C-alpha positions as CSV (number, residue, x, y, z in Angstrom):
1,M,228.7,29.2,-13.1
2,I,226.2,31.1,-15.1
3,K,222.6,31.2,-13.8
4,I,220.0,30.1,-16.4
5,T,216.8,28.2,-16.3
6,T,216.4,24.7,-17.9
7,A,213.8,26.1,-20.3
8,Q,216.2,28.8,-21.4
9,K,219.0,26.4,-21.9
10,E,216.8,24.0,-23.9
11,Y,215.6,26.9,-26.2
12,L,219.0,28.3,-26.8
13,S,220.6,24.9,-27.4
14,S,218.9,24.8,-30.8
15,Y,220.7,28.0,-31.8
16,I,224.1,27.7,-29.9
17,D,226.0,24.5,-30.3
18,D,228.5,25.1,-27.6
19,I,226.1,26.1,-24.9
20,D,227.3,23.6,-22.4
21,D,230.8,25.0,-22.6
22,L,229.6,28.6,-22.5
23,L,227.7,27.8,-19.2
24,T,230.8,26.8,-17.4
25,K,232.5,30.1,-17.9
26,E,233.0,32.5,-15.0
27,T,230.9,35.3,-16.5
28,D,228.0,35.4,-18.9
29,E,229.8,37.6,-21.4
30,Q,230.5,34.9,-24.0
31,L,227.0,33.5,-23.6
32,L,225.4,36.9,-24.1
33,S,227.6,37.5,-27.0
34,S,226.5,34.3,-28.7
35,I,222.9,35.1,-28.1
36,D,223.4,38.6,-29.5
37,D,224.9,37.0,-32.7
38,V,221.8,35.0,-33.1
39,I,219.5,37.9,-32.4
40,V,221.2,40.0,-35.1
41,N,220.3,37.3,-37.7
42,E,216.6,37.6,-36.6
43,Y,216.2,41.2,-38.0
44,D,214.4,41.8,-41.2
45,D,216.2,43.0,-44.3
46,Q,216.1,46.7,-43.3
47,Q,217.6,45.6,-39.9
48,E,214.6,47.4,-38.2
49,N,212.3,44.8,-36.9
50,L,212.9,41.6,-35.1
51,S,211.2,38.4,-36.0
52,E,209.0,36.6,-33.4
53,E,212.0,34.3,-32.6
54,G,214.3,37.4,-32.3
55,V,211.9,38.9,-29.7
56,K,211.9,35.6,-27.7
57,L,215.8,35.5,-27.9
58,Q,216.0,39.1,-26.8
59,K,213.8,38.3,-23.8
60,I,216.0,35.4,-22.8
61,Y,219.1,37.6,-23.2
62,D,217.6,40.2,-20.9
63,E,216.6,37.6,-18.3
64,I,220.0,35.9,-18.3
65,F,221.7,39.4,-18.0
66,E,219.4,40.2,-15.0
67,M,219.9,37.0,-13.3
68,N,223.7,37.2,-13.5
69,D,224.1,41.0,-12.8
């Protein structure tokens, strides 16, 4: 099972519909890939700067990656 905080799960659930299913996987790869897909959508038109939401999502991505390393 993937390690994730309740706050992280709640935050991500508004972006990722199948989060409960992803959290039952053996590795965090699919979850991180889903988060990455959301992060990509948070870049500006020039694909250079992340929005405030994108920065929050990147932080959560990094935390989950670290907790499950």
